[in-house]
A tleap script that builds the chain and sets N, CA, C and O, in Angstrom:
source leaprc.protein.ff14SB
mol = sequence {
  NMET ALA GLY SER ILE TRP LEU SER GLU ILE
  TYR GLY LYS GLU ILE ILE THR ASN GLY GLY
  ARG LYS LEU GLY LYS VAL GLU ASP LEU ILE
  VAL ASP PHE GLU SER GLY LYS VAL SER SER
  VAL LEU LEU VAL ASN ALA ASP GLU LEU ILE
  ARG SER GLU ASN THR ALA ARG GLN LEU ALA
  LYS ASN SER VAL LYS TYR GLU ARG VAL ARG
  ASN VAL ASP HIE THR ILE ILE VAL SER GLU
  GLU LEU ARG PRO PRO ASN SER SER CASN
}
set mol.1.N position { -2.658 137.752 46.932 }
set mol.1.CA position { -1.986 136.557 46.498 }
set mol.1.C position { -2.548 135.392 47.277 }
set mol.1.O position { -2.486 135.394 48.506 }
set mol.2.N position { -3.088 134.410 46.615 }
set mol.2.CA position { -3.702 133.265 47.266 }
set mol.2.C position { -2.660 132.222 47.598 }
set mol.2.O position { -1.582 132.198 47.005 }
set mol.3.N position { -2.985 131.349 48.558 }
set mol.3.CA position { -2.095 130.252 48.894 }
set mol.3.C position { -1.215 130.585 50.080 }
set mol.3.O position { -1.227 131.696 50.610 }
set mol.4.N position { -0.441 129.568 50.480 }
set mol.4.CA position { 0.447 129.720 51.625 }
set mol.4.C position { 1.873 129.397 51.213 }
set mol.4.O position { 2.109 128.660 50.256 }
set mol.5.N position { 2.806 129.955 51.942 }
set mol.5.CA position { 4.213 129.705 51.697 }
set mol.5.C position { 4.929 129.750 53.045 }
set mol.5.O position { 4.556 130.530 53.921 }
set mol.6.N position { 5.936 128.930 53.210 }
set mol.6.CA position { 6.737 128.966 54.425 }
set mol.6.C position { 7.581 130.231 54.409 }
set mol.6.O position { 8.151 130.580 53.376 }
set mol.7.N position { 7.667 130.921 55.537 }
set mol.7.CA position { 8.471 132.132 55.614 }
set mol.7.C position { 9.918 131.856 55.240 }
set mol.7.O position { 10.568 132.689 54.608 }
set mol.8.N position { 10.424 130.696 55.627 }
set mol.8.CA position { 11.816 130.358 55.326 }
set mol.8.C position { 12.079 130.282 53.825 }
set mol.8.O position { 13.228 130.394 53.398 }
set mol.9.N position { 11.043 130.093 53.023 }
set mol.9.CA position { 11.203 130.031 51.571 }
set mol.9.C position { 11.360 131.415 50.942 }
set mol.9.O position { 11.787 131.521 49.792 }
set mol.10.N position { 11.029 132.457 51.664 }
set mol.10.CA position { 11.062 133.813 51.125 }
set mol.10.C position { 12.450 134.452 51.274 }
set mol.10.O position { 12.881 135.219 50.413 }
set mol.11.N position { 13.142 134.130 52.372 }
set mol.11.CA position { 14.445 134.752 52.644 }
set mol.11.C position { 15.420 134.532 51.492 }
set mol.11.O position { 15.551 133.424 50.972 }
set mol.12.N position { 16.102 135.610 51.104 }
set mol.12.CA position { 17.127 135.540 50.069 }
set mol.12.C position { 16.613 135.651 48.648 }
set mol.12.O position { 17.410 135.778 47.718 }
set mol.13.N position { 15.300 135.605 48.452 }
set mol.13.CA position { 14.756 135.719 47.097 }
set mol.13.C position { 14.885 137.155 46.589 }
set mol.13.O position { 14.741 138.114 47.347 }
set mol.14.N position { 15.157 137.278 45.306 }
set mol.14.CA position { 15.248 138.590 44.692 }
set mol.14.C position { 13.848 139.146 44.474 }
set mol.14.O position { 12.929 138.416 44.103 }
set mol.15.N position { 13.696 140.445 44.710 }
set mol.15.CA position { 12.416 141.125 44.514 }
set mol.15.C position { 12.526 141.986 43.266 }
set mol.15.O position { 13.432 142.809 43.138 }
set mol.16.N position { 11.581 141.781 42.343 }
set mol.16.CA position { 11.560 142.504 41.073 }
set mol.16.C position { 10.153 143.048 40.858 }
set mol.16.O position { 9.169 142.357 41.123 }
set mol.17.N position { 10.057 144.287 40.377 }
set mol.17.CA position { 8.735 144.843 40.082 }
set mol.17.C position { 8.202 144.211 38.801 }
set mol.17.O position { 8.964 143.655 38.009 }
set mol.18.N position { 6.895 144.300 38.605 }
set mol.18.CA position { 6.316 143.759 37.374 }
set mol.18.C position { 6.759 144.545 36.153 }
set mol.18.O position { 6.476 144.147 35.023 }
set mol.19.N position { 7.462 145.673 36.371 }
set mol.19.CA position { 8.059 146.449 35.292 }
set mol.19.C position { 9.513 146.064 35.028 }
set mol.19.O position { 10.151 146.623 34.136 }
set mol.20.N position { 10.042 145.103 35.807 }
set mol.20.CA position { 11.397 144.609 35.596 }
set mol.20.C position { 12.482 145.268 36.426 }
set mol.20.O position { 13.657 144.943 36.260 }
set mol.21.N position { 12.121 146.189 37.320 }
set mol.21.CA position { 13.128 146.877 38.143 }
set mol.21.C position { 13.501 146.015 39.351 }
set mol.21.O position { 12.624 145.578 40.097 }
set mol.22.N position { 14.800 145.771 39.545 }
set mol.22.CA position { 15.278 144.985 40.681 }
set mol.22.C position { 15.333 145.873 41.916 }
set mol.22.O position { 15.923 146.953 41.902 }
set mol.23.N position { 14.696 145.385 42.998 }
set mol.23.CA position { 14.659 146.149 44.242 }
set mol.23.C position { 15.691 145.665 45.254 }
set mol.23.O position { 16.171 146.451 46.070 }
set mol.24.N position { 16.033 144.394 45.210 }
set mol.24.CA position { 16.974 143.819 46.170 }
set mol.24.C position { 16.545 142.423 46.554 }
set mol.24.O position { 15.702 141.818 45.891 }
set mol.25.N position { 17.125 141.912 47.626 }
set mol.25.CA position { 16.800 140.574 48.121 }
set mol.25.C position { 16.137 140.673 49.482 }
set mol.25.O position { 16.361 141.623 50.232 }
set mol.26.N position { 15.315 139.672 49.791 }
set mol.26.CA position { 14.627 139.618 51.076 }
set mol.26.C position { 15.650 139.316 52.170 }
set mol.26.O position { 16.302 138.273 52.153 }
set mol.27.N position { 15.780 140.237 53.116 }
set mol.27.CA position { 16.682 140.064 54.249 }
set mol.27.C position { 15.912 139.742 55.528 }
set mol.27.O position { 16.419 139.044 56.406 }
set mol.28.N position { 14.690 140.252 55.627 }
set mol.28.CA position { 13.903 140.059 56.839 }
set mol.28.C position { 12.438 140.310 56.529 }
set mol.28.O position { 12.102 140.776 55.441 }
set mol.29.N position { 11.574 140.005 57.471 }
set mol.29.CA position { 10.129 140.159 57.291 }
set mol.29.C position { 9.537 140.838 58.517 }
set mol.29.O position { 10.051 140.694 59.626 }
set mol.30.N position { 8.461 141.574 58.311 }
set mol.30.CA position { 7.667 142.103 59.423 }
set mol.30.C position { 6.349 141.348 59.395 }
set mol.30.O position { 5.635 141.348 58.392 }
set mol.31.N position { 6.041 140.704 60.518 }
set mol.31.CA position { 4.841 139.875 60.614 }
set mol.31.C position { 3.864 140.513 61.595 }
set mol.31.O position { 4.248 140.922 62.690 }
set mol.32.N position { 2.598 140.594 61.191 }
set mol.32.CA position { 1.524 141.040 62.071 }
set mol.32.C position { 1.028 139.790 62.790 }
set mol.32.O position { 0.307 138.976 62.213 }
set mol.33.N position { 1.416 139.648 64.035 }
set mol.33.CA position { 1.084 138.420 64.765 }
set mol.33.C position { -0.403 138.308 65.085 }
set mol.33.O position { -0.893 137.202 65.308 }
set mol.34.N position { -1.126 139.412 65.114 }
set mol.34.CA position { -2.571 139.345 65.353 }
set mol.34.C position { -3.294 138.707 64.173 }
set mol.34.O position { -4.193 137.887 64.358 }
set mol.35.N position { -2.894 139.090 62.947 }
set mol.35.CA position { -3.544 138.523 61.759 }
set mol.35.C position { -2.845 137.264 61.281 }
set mol.35.O position { -3.425 136.468 60.543 }
set mol.36.N position { -1.580 137.080 61.705 }
set mol.36.CA position { -0.816 135.919 61.262 }
set mol.36.C position { -0.284 136.071 59.844 }
set mol.36.O position { 0.046 135.079 59.193 }
set mol.37.N position { -0.198 137.317 59.358 }
set mol.37.CA position { 0.229 137.560 57.984 }
set mol.37.C position { 1.479 138.435 57.947 }
set mol.37.O position { 1.733 139.227 58.854 }
set mol.38.N position { 2.248 138.270 56.877 }
set mol.38.CA position { 3.393 139.135 56.635 }
set mol.38.C position { 2.862 140.502 56.222 }
set mol.38.O position { 1.998 140.590 55.350 }
set mol.39.N position { 3.364 141.564 56.832 }
set mol.39.CA position { 2.922 142.901 56.447 }
set mol.39.C position { 3.925 143.576 55.523 }
set mol.39.O position { 3.532 144.340 54.641 }
set mol.40.N position { 5.227 143.306 55.713 }
set mol.40.CA position { 6.258 143.914 54.860 }
set mol.40.C position { 7.431 142.971 54.682 }
set mol.40.O position { 7.717 142.130 55.534 }
set mol.41.N position { 8.103 143.134 53.551 }
set mol.41.CA position { 9.331 142.422 53.247 }
set mol.41.C position { 10.442 143.458 53.341 }
set mol.41.O position { 10.339 144.536 52.756 }
set mol.42.N position { 11.509 143.134 54.078 }
set mol.42.CA position { 12.604 144.079 54.261 }
set mol.42.C position { 13.777 143.751 53.354 }
set mol.42.O position { 14.126 142.585 53.165 }
set mol.43.N position { 14.381 144.792 52.794 }
set mol.43.CA position { 15.549 144.645 51.935 }
set mol.43.C position { 16.839 144.730 52.743 }
set mol.43.O position { 17.928 144.554 52.196 }
set mol.44.N position { 16.723 144.994 54.030 }
set mol.44.CA position { 17.855 145.010 54.965 }
set mol.44.C position { 17.433 144.249 56.213 }
set mol.44.O position { 16.246 144.023 56.446 }
set mol.45.N position { 18.414 143.861 57.006 }
set mol.45.CA position { 18.132 143.161 58.246 }
set mol.45.C position { 17.426 144.100 59.215 }
set mol.45.O position { 17.773 145.278 59.302 }
set mol.46.N position { 16.444 143.590 59.940 }
set mol.46.CA position { 15.672 144.414 60.880 }
set mol.46.C position { 16.571 145.070 61.922 }
set mol.46.O position { 16.294 146.190 62.350 }
set mol.47.N position { 17.645 144.395 62.339 }
set mol.47.CA position { 18.561 144.990 63.317 }
set mol.47.C position { 19.188 146.267 62.790 }
set mol.47.O position { 19.401 147.211 63.549 }
set mol.48.N position { 19.488 146.308 61.487 }
set mol.48.CA position { 20.054 147.521 60.887 }
set mol.48.C position { 19.060 148.678 60.972 }
set mol.48.O position { 19.450 149.819 61.220 }
set mol.49.N position { 17.780 148.384 60.766 }
set mol.49.CA position { 16.756 149.435 60.842 }
set mol.49.C position { 16.627 149.974 62.257 }
set mol.49.O position { 16.514 151.183 62.462 }
set mol.50.N position { 16.645 149.081 63.221 }
set mol.50.CA position { 16.474 149.488 64.616 }
set mol.50.C position { 17.615 150.387 65.061 }
set mol.50.O position { 17.408 151.312 65.846 }
set mol.51.N position { 18.813 150.123 64.567 }
set mol.51.CA position { 19.996 150.900 64.965 }
set mol.51.C position { 20.204 152.163 64.132 }
set mol.51.O position { 21.094 152.957 64.437 }
set mol.52.N position { 19.409 152.362 63.098 }
set mol.52.CA position { 19.632 153.507 62.210 }
set mol.52.C position { 19.189 154.805 62.869 }
set mol.52.O position { 18.383 154.807 63.799 }
set mol.53.N position { 19.738 155.916 62.363 }
set mol.53.CA position { 19.421 157.247 62.884 }
set mol.53.C position { 17.945 157.593 62.712 }
set mol.53.O position { 17.313 158.100 63.640 }
set mol.54.N position { 17.398 157.323 61.539 }
set mol.54.CA position { 16.018 157.671 61.248 }
set mol.54.C position { 15.283 156.397 60.823 }
set mol.54.O position { 15.160 156.108 59.632 }
set mol.55.N position { 14.808 155.655 61.793 }
set mol.55.CA position { 14.206 154.351 61.545 }
set mol.55.C position { 13.027 154.429 60.590 }
set mol.55.O position { 12.925 153.601 59.684 }
set mol.56.N position { 12.142 155.388 60.759 }
set mol.56.CA position { 10.948 155.477 59.902 }
set mol.56.C position { 11.336 155.701 58.441 }
set mol.56.O position { 10.774 155.067 57.547 }
set mol.57.N position { 12.290 156.595 58.194 }
set mol.57.CA position { 12.725 156.873 56.824 }
set mol.57.C position { 13.403 155.635 56.220 }
set mol.57.O position { 13.148 155.287 55.067 }
set mol.58.N position { 14.257 154.980 56.992 }
set mol.58.CA position { 14.951 153.785 56.505 }
set mol.58.C position { 13.973 152.635 56.250 }
set mol.58.O position { 14.151 151.862 55.308 }
set mol.59.N position { 12.946 152.526 57.089 }
set mol.59.CA position { 11.929 151.496 56.879 }
set mol.59.C position { 11.199 151.728 55.570 }
set mol.59.O position { 10.997 150.794 54.794 }
set mol.60.N position { 10.798 152.978 55.316 }
set mol.60.CA position { 10.091 153.301 54.072 }
set mol.60.C position { 10.972 153.039 52.855 }
set mol.60.O position { 10.488 152.571 51.825 }
set mol.61.N position { 12.253 153.337 52.971 }
set mol.61.CA position { 13.187 153.183 51.860 }
set mol.61.C position { 13.554 151.719 51.601 }
set mol.61.O position { 13.838 151.346 50.462 }
set mol.62.N position { 13.550 150.893 52.642 }
set mol.62.CA position { 14.065 149.529 52.542 }
set mol.62.C position { 13.023 148.446 52.789 }
set mol.62.O position { 13.363 147.348 53.229 }
set mol.63.N position { 11.767 148.744 52.511 }
set mol.63.CA position { 10.722 147.739 52.704 }
set mol.63.C position { 9.720 147.769 51.554 }
set mol.63.O position { 9.578 148.761 50.839 }
set mol.64.N position { 9.037 146.648 51.411 }
set mol.64.CA position { 7.983 146.513 50.411 }
set mol.64.C position { 6.766 145.946 51.125 }
set mol.64.O position { 6.835 144.878 51.733 }
set mol.65.N position { 5.656 146.663 51.050 }
set mol.65.CA position { 4.415 146.146 51.644 }
set mol.65.C position { 4.047 144.824 50.976 }
set mol.65.O position { 4.079 144.709 49.751 }
set mol.66.N position { 3.702 143.834 51.784 }
set mol.66.CA position { 3.413 142.513 51.230 }
set mol.66.C position { 2.180 142.525 50.328 }
set mol.66.O position { 2.038 141.655 49.469 }
set mol.67.N position { 1.294 143.491 50.511 }
set mol.67.CA position { 0.108 143.582 49.643 }
set mol.67.C position { 0.491 143.837 48.187 }
set mol.67.O position { -0.317 143.607 47.287 }
set mol.68.N position { 1.720 144.313 47.945 }
set mol.68.CA position { 2.201 144.532 46.577 }
set mol.68.C position { 2.683 143.243 45.906 }
set mol.68.O position { 2.869 143.216 44.690 }
set mol.69.N position { 2.889 142.174 46.687 }
set mol.69.CA position { 3.400 140.918 46.129 }
set mol.69.C position { 2.364 140.296 45.204 }
set mol.69.O position { 1.207 140.112 45.580 }
set mol.70.N position { 2.789 139.981 44.009 }
set mol.70.CA position { 1.913 139.373 43.004 }
set mol.70.C position { 2.232 137.906 42.766 }
set mol.70.O position { 1.343 137.127 42.422 }
set mol.71.N position { 3.516 137.512 42.949 }
set mol.71.CA position { 3.911 136.129 42.712 }
set mol.71.C position { 5.193 135.826 43.484 }
set mol.71.O position { 6.098 136.655 43.573 }
set mol.72.N position { 5.244 134.615 44.039 }
set mol.72.CA position { 6.461 134.150 44.697 }
set mol.72.C position { 6.850 132.844 44.037 }
set mol.72.O position { 6.101 131.868 44.083 }
set mol.73.N position { 8.028 132.826 43.421 }
set mol.73.CA position { 8.566 131.619 42.787 }
set mol.73.C position { 10.072 131.656 43.025 }
set mol.73.O position { 10.504 131.730 44.175 }
set mol.74.N position { 10.869 131.607 41.983 }
set mol.74.CA position { 12.317 131.753 42.149 }
set mol.74.C position { 12.644 133.190 42.535 }
set mol.74.O position { 13.645 133.446 43.205 }
set mol.75.N position { 11.808 134.114 42.115 }
set mol.75.CA position { 11.900 135.523 42.494 }
set mol.75.C position { 10.541 135.947 43.038 }
set mol.75.O position { 9.553 135.225 42.912 }
set mol.76.N position { 10.512 137.107 43.632 }
set mol.76.CA position { 9.251 137.679 44.114 }
set mol.76.C position { 8.906 138.841 43.196 }
set mol.76.O position { 9.689 139.780 43.050 }
set mol.77.N position { 7.744 138.776 42.587 }
set mol.77.CA position { 7.272 139.837 41.697 }
set mol.77.C position { 6.307 140.717 42.482 }
set mol.77.O position { 5.352 140.229 43.086 }
set mol.78.N position { 6.571 142.026 42.464 }
set mol.78.CA position { 5.701 142.976 43.151 }
set mol.78.C position { 5.197 144.017 42.165 }
set mol.78.O position { 5.846 144.306 41.160 }
set mol.79.N position { 4.031 144.576 42.467 }
set mol.79.CA position { 3.498 145.647 41.625 }
set mol.79.C position { 4.332 146.904 41.837 }
set mol.79.O position { 4.949 147.089 42.886 }
set mol.80.N position { 4.340 147.763 40.820 }
set mol.80.CA position { 5.029 149.041 40.945 }
set mol.80.C position { 4.360 149.847 42.045 }
set mol.80.O position { 3.141 149.797 42.208 }
set mol.81.N position { 5.152 150.582 42.792 }
set mol.81.CA position { 4.607 151.413 43.861 }
set mol.81.C position { 3.897 152.607 43.249 }
set mol.81.O position { 4.447 153.293 42.387 }
set mol.82.N position { 2.699 152.848 43.690 }
set mol.82.CA position { 1.947 154.002 43.216 }
set mol.82.C position { 2.363 155.219 44.015 }
set mol.82.O position { 2.334 155.197 45.245 }
set mol.83.N position { 2.746 156.270 43.331 }
set mol.83.CA position { 3.159 157.504 43.997 }
set mol.83.C position { 1.993 158.483 43.956 }
set mol.83.O position { 1.309 158.609 42.941 }
set mol.84.N position { 1.777 159.169 45.063 }
set mol.84.CA position { 0.691 160.162 45.060 }
set mol.84.C position { 1.010 161.305 44.099 }
set mol.84.O position { 2.181 161.578 43.832 }
set mol.85.N position { -0.015 161.974 43.577 }
set mol.85.CA position { 0.214 163.122 42.686 }
set mol.85.C position { 1.086 164.154 43.383 }
set mol.85.O position { 1.031 164.300 44.604 }
set mol.86.N position { 1.895 164.871 42.601 }
set mol.86.CA position { 2.780 165.931 43.094 }
set mol.86.C position { 3.916 165.418 43.955 }
set mol.86.O position { 4.553 166.210 44.649 }
set mol.87.N position { 4.202 164.086 43.938 }
set mol.87.CA position { 5.346 163.593 44.699 }
set mol.87.C position { 6.596 163.733 43.864 }
set mol.87.O position { 6.543 163.649 42.637 }
set mol.88.N position { 7.703 163.942 44.510 }
set mol.88.CA position { 8.967 164.054 43.774 }
set mol.88.C position { 9.615 162.701 43.659 }
set mol.88.O position { 9.226 161.765 44.358 }
set mol.89.N position { 10.632 162.574 42.760 }
set mol.89.CA position { 11.365 161.351 42.429 }
set mol.89.C position { 10.616 160.632 41.377 }
set mol.89.O position { 11.044 159.566 40.934 }
savepdb mol mol.pdb
quit
């Protein structure tokens, strides 16, 4: 996705896949400070993840890699997640 956006503009926006499935709203962000880029958008507050029993599982369940973002406007459009062959769900 080309261009720049203020991080404050992303919070609270609804995230929808390009197939029309609603994922939730942006609650928090994970930023890679070395690259200066957002790496993931969180559907829950980061504090909730840190306090959860299984942080890695909750992170996978409640985050969207920013590389999936296709458009940011009134909503955030993301590509459908590609599942590896033989995965369940």
